[in-house]
C-alpha positions in Angstrom: -0.1 0.3 -0.1 1.4 3.6 -0.5 1.5 6.2 1.2 1.1 9.8 0.6 4.6 11.3 2.3 4.8 15.1 0.5 3.8 17.4 -2.4 5.8 20.1 -4.4 5.7 23.2 -5.3 7.7 25.8 -6.4 8.7 28.6 -4.8 11.1 32.1 -5.5 12.4 33.5 -2.3 12.8 31.0 0.2 12.8 32.9 3.3 9.3 34.3 2.1 8.0 31.5 1.8 9.5 29.4 4.8 7.7 32.4 7.3 4.6 32.7 5.0 4.1 28.9 5.8 5.5 29.0 9.2 3.3 31.7 10.5 -0.1 29.9 8.6 -0.1 26.3 9.9 2.7 26.1 11.9 5.1 23.8 9.5 8.9 24.4 10.5 12.0 23.5 8.9 12.3 19.1 8.7 15.0 19.3 6.4 17.1 21.6 3.8 19.1 20.3 0.6 21.1 22.1 -1.0 22.4 21.7 -4.6 24.6 23.6 -7.3 20.9 24.7 -9.2 18.1 24.6 -6.6 17.4 23.4 -3.4 14.7 21.6 -1.5 13.5 22.4 1.7 11.1 19.9 3.6 8.3 21.4 5.6 6.0 19.7 9.1 4.5 20.0 11.7 3.7 17.9 14.6 0.0 17.2 13.4 0.9 14.8 10.6 3.9 13.3 8.9 3.5 14.8 5.8 5.4 17.0 4.6 5.5 20.4 2.0 8.6 20.5 -0.5 10.0 23.7 -1.8 11.8 23.7 -4.3 13.9 26.8 -5.2 15.7 27.0 -8.5 18.4 29.3 -7.9 18.6 32.3 -10.4 14.5 31.8 -11.5 13.6 35.5 -11.1 10.4 35.5 -12.8 7.3 33.8 -11.2 6.4 30.6 -11.9 2.7 30.3 -14.2 0.7 28.1 -11.8 -1.5 27.4 -14.7 -5.0 25.8 -15.2 -3.8 22.8 -13.5 -2.9 23.2 -9.9 -6.0 23.2 -7.9 -5.0 24.0 -4.0 -2.9 22.1 -1.0 -5.6 21.1 1.9 -5.2 21.7 5.7 -8.0 20.9 8.4 -7.6 23.2 11.9 -10.0 23.4 14.9 -11.6 26.2 15.1 -11.8 27.5 11.6 -13.3 30.7 13.1 -10.2 31.5 15.3 -7.7 30.1 12.4 -9.4 33.1 10.4 -9.9 35.4 12.7 -6.1 34.5 13.3 -4.2 35.2 10.0 -6.3 38.8 9.8 -4.4 39.4 12.5 -1.7 37.8 10.8 -2.1 40.1 7.9 -2.2 36.7 5.6 -5.5 37.7 3.6 -7.7 34.6 3.9 -10.9 35.3 1.7 -14.3 34.8 3.4 -15.2 31.8 5.1 -18.0 29.6 3.6 -20.4 26.5 4.5 -20.7 24.6 1.8 -23.9 22.2 2.3 -26.1 21.3 -1.4 -29.0 20.4 -0.7 -28.8 21.3 2.9 -26.7 19.2 4.7 -23.1 20.7 5.5 -20.7 19.0 4.4 -17.6 21.2 4.6 -16.9 25.0 6.0 -13.8 26.4 5.2 -11.7 30.1 4.0 -8.9 29.9 1.0 -5.7 32.0 1.8 -2.6 32.4 -1.2 0.8 32.0 0.1 3.5 34.4 -1.5 3.4 32.6 -5.3 -0.4 32.4 -5.7 -0.7 28.8 -4.7 -3.5 28.5 -2.9 -3.9 26.5 0.5 -7.9 25.8 1.4 -8.0 25.3 5.4 -11.3 23.2 6.7 -12.7 22.9 9.7 -12.2 19.1 11.1 -15.5 17.1 11.0 -17.1 14.6 8.4 -14.9 13.1 6.7 -12.3 16.2 7.3 -12.0 15.0 10.9 
């Protein structure tokens, strides 16, 4: 059986991205591998073994084209309203809280936030299948 271990995104500025993910989600650098042309930074926290891998291509100055294939990265939190307020206080510019309830049945409560490179992150309240 396969085990999901990380997801990778390309970022322009390592410091800016590491700081965003630390402030937003409590992710810290678990490992950093520096090569001639690129650096890999693995971020994680105590909530999960899953890691976010940041790839920093040295010499890159133009923002990445996210294209139409990227969807989003998702995390879950205990208290969505408190996290939304914390994001606002941190100046992280979260979008509005949404209750997704097609047919009147609540499926999910969430908000989205974009990282410094424009990657979308969905922040879901822990409940139902997202517990």
